[in-house]
C-alpha positions as CSV (number, residue, x, y, z in Angstrom):
1,X,76.3,-47.2,-52.2
2,X,77.1,-45.5,-49.0
3,X,78.0,-47.7,-46.0
4,X,77.2,-46.3,-42.6
5,X,78.9,-47.5,-39.4
6,X,76.8,-47.7,-36.3
7,X,77.8,-46.6,-32.8
8,X,78.4,-49.8,-30.9
9,X,77.3,-50.2,-27.3
10,X,80.2,-49.8,-24.9
11,X,81.7,-53.1,-24.0
12,X,83.0,-52.9,-20.4
13,X,85.1,-55.5,-18.8
14,X,83.5,-57.7,-16.2
15,X,84.9,-59.3,-13.1
16,X,86.9,-62.4,-14.2
17,X,87.0,-65.5,-12.1
18,X,90.4,-67.0,-11.1
19,X,89.8,-69.8,-13.5
20,X,89.1,-67.5,-16.4
21,X,92.1,-65.3,-15.4
22,X,94.4,-68.3,-15.5
23,X,93.0,-69.3,-18.9
24,X,93.6,-65.8,-20.2
25,X,97.3,-66.3,-19.7
26,X,97.3,-69.0,-22.3
27,X,95.1,-67.1,-24.8
28,X,96.6,-66.9,-28.3
29,X,97.3,-63.5,-29.7
30,X,95.4,-62.4,-32.8
31,X,98.0,-61.8,-35.5
32,X,95.8,-59.8,-37.8
33,X,96.1,-62.4,-40.6
34,X,94.7,-65.8,-41.4
35,X,96.3,-68.3,-43.7
36,X,94.1,-70.1,-46.1
37,X,95.0,-73.8,-46.4
38,X,93.4,-75.1,-49.6
39,X,93.9,-78.6,-48.3
40,X,91.2,-78.1,-45.6
41,X,88.5,-76.7,-47.9
42,X,87.6,-73.1,-48.6
43,X,84.3,-72.6,-46.8
44,X,85.3,-72.6,-43.2
45,X,88.4,-70.5,-43.5
46,X,86.4,-68.2,-45.8
47,X,83.8,-67.8,-43.1
48,X,86.5,-67.1,-40.5
49,X,88.1,-64.5,-42.7
50,X,84.8,-62.8,-43.3
51,X,84.1,-62.6,-39.6
52,X,87.5,-61.0,-39.1
53,X,86.6,-58.5,-41.9
54,X,83.2,-57.8,-40.3
55,X,84.8,-57.2,-36.9
56,X,86.7,-54.4,-38.4
57,X,84.0,-53.1,-40.8
58,X,81.2,-53.1,-38.3
59,X,82.9,-50.6,-36.0
60,X,83.3,-52.7,-32.8
61,X,86.4,-50.6,-32.0
62,X,88.6,-53.7,-32.2
63,X,91.1,-54.7,-34.9
64,X,90.6,-58.3,-33.9
65,X,88.3,-60.6,-31.9
66,X,87.3,-59.7,-28.4
67,X,88.6,-61.9,-25.6
68,X,87.8,-62.8,-22.0
69,X,89.4,-59.4,-21.0
70,X,86.4,-57.7,-22.7
71,X,83.8,-59.8,-20.8
72,X,82.9,-63.4,-20.0
73,X,79.3,-63.5,-21.2
74,X,80.4,-63.7,-24.9
75,X,83.6,-65.8,-24.4
76,X,83.5,-69.3,-25.8
77,X,85.1,-71.8,-23.4
78,X,86.3,-75.3,-24.4
79,X,86.1,-78.2,-22.0
80,X,86.8,-81.9,-22.6
81,X,84.4,-84.8,-22.2
82,X,86.2,-87.5,-20.2
83,X,87.0,-90.9,-21.8
84,X,85.9,-89.7,-25.2
85,X,87.2,-87.8,-28.3
86,X,84.6,-85.1,-27.7
87,X,84.8,-81.5,-26.5
88,X,82.2,-78.9,-25.8
89,X,82.2,-75.1,-26.5
90,X,80.1,-73.1,-24.0
91,X,79.4,-69.4,-24.6
92,X,79.6,-67.6,-21.2
93,X,80.6,-68.7,-17.7
94,X,77.2,-69.0,-16.1
95,X,78.3,-72.1,-14.3
96,X,80.7,-70.1,-12.1
97,X,79.9,-67.8,-9.2
98,X,78.6,-64.4,-10.5
99,X,79.0,-65.7,-14.1
100,X,76.6,-65.3,-16.9
101,X,75.7,-67.1,-20.1
102,X,75.0,-65.5,-23.4
103,X,71.2,-65.0,-24.0
104,X,69.2,-66.5,-26.8
105,X,66.5,-64.3,-28.3
106,X,65.0,-65.8,-31.5
107,X,62.7,-63.3,-33.2
108,X,61.2,-62.2,-36.5
109,X,61.7,-58.6,-35.3
110,X,65.0,-57.0,-36.4
111,X,65.0,-54.9,-33.3
112,X,64.7,-57.9,-31.0
113,X,66.7,-60.8,-32.5
114,X,69.9,-61.5,-30.5
115,X,71.8,-64.8,-30.8
116,X,75.1,-66.5,-31.4
117,X,75.0,-67.2,-35.1
118,X,78.1,-69.5,-35.4
119,X,80.6,-71.3,-33.2
120,X,83.8,-72.7,-34.7
121,X,87.2,-74.0,-33.5
122,X,90.7,-73.6,-34.8
123,X,93.6,-75.9,-34.0
124,X,97.3,-75.1,-33.4
125,X,97.9,-74.6,-37.1
126,X,94.8,-72.3,-37.5
127,X,92.9,-74.9,-39.4
128,X,89.1,-74.8,-38.8
129,X,88.4,-78.2,-37.3
130,X,84.7,-77.8,-36.3
131,X,81.8,-75.5,-37.1
132,X,78.2,-75.0,-36.0
133,X,75.6,-72.7,-37.4
134,X,73.3,-72.4,-34.5
135,X,69.5,-72.6,-34.3
136,X,68.3,-70.1,-31.7
137,X,64.8,-71.6,-31.8
138,X,66.1,-74.9,-30.5
139,X,68.4,-73.9,-27.8
140,X,68.3,-73.6,-24.0
141,X,70.9,-71.8,-21.9
142,X,73.8,-72.2,-22.2
143,X,74.6,-72.0,-25.9
144,X,76.9,-75.0,-26.5
145,X,78.5,-76.9,-29.4
146,X,79.8,-80.5,-29.0
147,X,82.4,-81.7,-31.5
148,X,84.9,-84.4,-32.1
149,X,88.5,-83.5,-31.6
150,X,90.5,-84.8,-34.7
151,X,93.7,-86.7,-34.4
152,X,96.8,-84.7,-34.5
153,X,95.3,-81.7,-32.7
154,X,97.4,-80.5,-29.8
155,X,95.7,-77.2,-28.9
156,X,92.5,-75.4,-29.8
157,X,90.8,-72.0,-29.7
158,X,87.0,-71.5,-30.0
159,X,85.4,-68.5,-31.7
160,X,81.8,-67.3,-31.7
161,X,79.9,-64.6,-33.6
162,X,77.1,-62.7,-31.8
163,X,74.8,-61.0,-34.2
164,X,74.9,-57.8,-32.1
165,X,78.3,-57.8,-30.5
166,X,80.7,-59.3,-33.0
167,X,83.6,-61.7,-32.9
168,X,84.8,-63.3,-29.7
169,X,87.8,-65.6,-29.1
170,X,88.1,-67.9,-26.2
171,X,91.2,-69.1,-24.2
172,X,93.5,-71.5,-25.9
173,X,93.3,-75.0,-24.4
174,X,95.8,-77.9,-24.7
175,X,94.7,-81.4,-25.6
176,X,95.9,-83.4,-22.6
177,X,99.0,-85.5,-23.4
178,X,97.6,-88.3,-21.2
179,X,94.3,-88.2,-23.1
180,X,92.2,-91.2,-22.2
181,X,90.3,-91.2,-25.5
182,X,90.8,-94.6,-27.1
183,X,90.5,-93.2,-30.6
184,X,90.5,-89.7,-32.1
185,X,88.2,-88.6,-34.9
186,X,89.6,-88.5,-38.4
187,X,90.8,-85.1,-39.5
188,X,88.0,-84.5,-42.0
189,X,87.8,-81.1,-43.7
190,X,85.4,-78.6,-42.2
191,X,82.4,-78.1,-44.4
192,X,79.2,-76.0,-44.6
193,X,76.8,-76.5,-41.7
194,X,73.3,-75.8,-43.1
195,X,70.9,-73.7,-41.0
196,X,68.1,-75.6,-39.4
197,X,64.6,-74.5,-40.4
198,X,64.1,-73.0,-36.9
199,X,66.9,-70.5,-37.6
200,X,65.5,-69.2,-40.9
201,X,63.2,-66.5,-39.4
202,X,65.9,-65.1,-37.0
203,X,68.5,-65.2,-39.8
204,X,66.1,-63.1,-42.1
205,X,65.4,-60.7,-39.3
206,X,69.1,-60.2,-38.7
207,X,69.7,-59.6,-42.4
208,X,67.1,-56.8,-42.2
209,X,68.7,-55.4,-39.1
210,X,72.1,-55.3,-40.9
211,X,70.5,-53.8,-44.0
212,X,69.1,-50.9,-42.0
213,X,72.3,-50.4,-40.0
214,X,74.9,-50.6,-42.7
215,X,73.1,-49.8,-45.9
216,X,70.5,-47.2,-44.7
217,X,67.7,-49.2,-46.1
218,X,64.8,-50.8,-44.1
219,X,64.1,-53.1,-47.0
220,X,66.0,-55.3,-49.4
221,X,67.5,-53.9,-52.6
222,X,65.7,-54.9,-55.8
223,X,66.4,-55.2,-59.5
224,X,66.0,-51.4,-59.8
225,X,69.2,-51.1,-57.9
226,X,71.2,-53.5,-60.2
227,X,70.8,-56.9,-61.8
228,X,74.2,-58.4,-60.7
229,X,72.9,-59.0,-57.2
230,X,69.3,-59.8,-58.1
231,X,68.1,-63.4,-57.4
232,X,66.0,-64.6,-60.3
233,X,63.6,-67.6,-60.2
234,X,63.0,-70.2,-62.9
235,X,60.2,-72.7,-62.3
236,X,60.4,-76.4,-63.2
237,X,57.9,-77.6,-65.8
238,X,56.0,-79.6,-63.2
239,X,56.0,-76.6,-60.8
240,X,57.3,-78.7,-57.9
241,X,60.7,-76.9,-57.7
242,X,62.2,-73.5,-58.4
243,X,65.8,-72.7,-59.2
244,X,67.4,-69.4,-58.1
245,X,70.3,-67.7,-59.9
246,X,72.0,-64.5,-58.7
247,X,72.6,-62.2,-61.6
248,X,71.6,-62.3,-65.3
249,X,74.7,-63.8,-67.0
250,X,72.4,-65.9,-69.3
251,X,71.0,-62.8,-70.8
252,X,74.2,-60.9,-71.7
253,X,74.6,-59.5,-68.2
254,X,76.8,-60.9,-65.4
255,X,76.5,-63.4,-62.6
256,X,77.5,-62.4,-59.1
257,X,81.0,-63.7,-58.3
258,X,81.7,-66.5,-55.7
259,X,85.2,-65.7,-54.4
260,X,86.6,-67.5,-51.4
261,X,89.1,-65.9,-49.1
262,X,92.7,-65.9,-50.2
263,X,95.9,-64.7,-48.5
264,X,95.7,-61.5,-50.5
265,X,92.0,-60.7,-50.7
266,X,88.8,-60.7,-48.6
267,X,86.0,-63.0,-49.7
268,X,83.1,-61.9,-51.8
269,X,80.2,-64.3,-52.2
270,X,76.5,-64.9,-51.8
271,X,76.3,-66.5,-48.3
272,X,72.6,-67.4,-48.4
273,X,69.7,-67.8,-50.9
274,X,66.2,-68.3,-49.7
275,X,62.6,-68.2,-51.1
276,X,59.4,-67.0,-49.5
277,X,55.8,-67.8,-50.5
278,X,52.7,-65.6,-51.0
279,X,52.5,-65.2,-47.2
280,X,56.1,-64.2,-46.8
281,X,56.8,-67.6,-45.1
282,X,60.3,-68.9,-45.9
283,X,60.0,-72.2,-47.7
284,X,63.7,-72.9,-48.1
285,X,67.1,-71.4,-47.2
286,X,70.5,-72.5,-48.5
287,X,73.9,-71.7,-47.2
288,X,76.3,-71.4,-50.1
289,X,80.0,-72.5,-50.4
290,X,82.1,-70.3,-52.7
291,X,84.6,-73.1,-53.2
292,X,85.2,-74.0,-56.9
293,X,82.0,-72.4,-58.2
294,X,81.5,-69.5,-60.6
295,X,77.9,-68.5,-59.8
296,X,75.4,-68.6,-57.0
297,X,72.6,-71.0,-57.8
298,X,70.4,-73.4,-55.9
299,X,67.1,-75.3,-56.2
300,X,64.2,-75.5,-53.8
301,X,61.2,-77.8,-53.7
302,X,57.8,-76.2,-53.7
303,X,55.0,-77.6,-51.7
304,X,51.3,-77.9,-52.7
305,X,49.4,-74.7,-51.9
306,X,52.3,-72.3,-52.8
307,X,51.0,-69.8,-55.4
308,X,53.8,-67.2,-55.4
309,X,57.5,-67.3,-54.8
310,X,60.1,-64.6,-54.2
311,X,63.8,-65.1,-53.8
312,X,66.2,-63.3,-51.5
313,X,70.0,-63.4,-51.3
314,X,72.6,-62.0,-48.9
315,X,75.9,-60.8,-50.2
316,X,78.6,-60.6,-47.6
317,X,79.7,-57.2,-48.9
318,X,76.6,-55.6,-50.4
319,X,73.7,-56.7,-48.2
320,X,70.2,-58.1,-48.8
321,X,68.6,-58.3,-52.3
322,X,65.1,-59.3,-53.3
323,X,64.1,-60.7,-56.7
324,X,60.9,-60.4,-58.8
325,X,57.9,-62.3,-57.5
326,X,56.9,-65.2,-59.7
327,X,53.2,-66.3,-59.8
328,X,52.8,-70.1,-60.2
329,X,50.3,-70.1,-63.0
330,X,49.3,-72.8,-65.4
331,X,52.1,-72.0,-67.9
332,X,55.5,-72.4,-66.3
333,X,57.2,-71.5,-69.6
334,X,55.7,-68.0,-69.6
335,X,56.9,-67.6,-66.0
336,X,60.5,-68.4,-67.0
337,X,60.2,-66.1,-70.1
338,X,58.8,-63.3,-68.0
339,X,61.6,-63.4,-65.4
340,X,64.4,-63.5,-68.0
341,X,62.9,-60.8,-70.1
342,X,62.5,-58.7,-67.0
343,X,66.2,-58.9,-66.5
344,X,66.9,-57.5,-69.9
345,X,64.4,-54.6,-69.5
346,X,65.9,-53.7,-66.1
347,X,69.4,-54.0,-67.3
348,X,68.7,-51.4,-70.1
349,X,67.7,-48.8,-67.5
350,X,69.7,-49.7,-64.5
351,X,72.8,-47.6,-63.7
352,X,73.5,-49.1,-60.3
353,X,75.7,-52.2,-60.8
354,X,77.8,-52.9,-57.7
């Protein structure tokens, strides 16, 4: 498979307010590495590591995150809510004179969709302490994320990923020593934040955009391109749910790996699995955690009136893949048999296994 880099729109610095300029002086330096602390769970540091990888791979002409020096519209700023243990991340500085907030453009059109996909926060030890997978259909300007500041946190830095303009890091902020919060939040591990239903269409559109940009394909790859990445559907006997597995390991083939980030290797995992019906409407989307699992599998409920189902998956390294369509007929057993035997037939002729 040939990966193609795209020319990135020129990112020109904007005028920086005195407040932003002062904050810039305290911005932490990107070291080019990120330590994985197994004690805090693998998903959030894996997501962070993958965003760093994407920043380099997707040709943003930057070996690390952009900062306020590259522009304020994308910069995530942290402010504290008085008399509480809460803080807010705001993307952009539209509240200042001549400032601007990041736009929100939810869309099913790969050429139009433009939104902040994730916001997350690191503490002084580079632990991910908060994460938000945003829903562009349910946002008004500005894009914000409110979170509880865990106990023991003394400083924080916010990050955001723009689907078009990459990874941005905000100024470091210090948790006030004379904090008036009566009680801090417990230092819980950061976990997967599932996408809201309103985000599904824009997420699919952005996958198609990336597929075209980086893999020279306007459509998803299929079983003809390899079985390792293909999402296969099995239907429950009562036809009220479907289970999706990525790969054909049950039929002598191989399941796709689920590898979280380590200090020595980039992550490689299926980030999302989703299913569409006969009208190409998404009926379910799942965000997957590569922690302590050896295959990508998930189950979705099927509503009355659904007559066909097709699964998609996104691999963080190898793009968008579409599985065989399954018709919900009267004999679920024949559906399962057909989908599994289809794997074997394709495996016999496929020479494209990533």
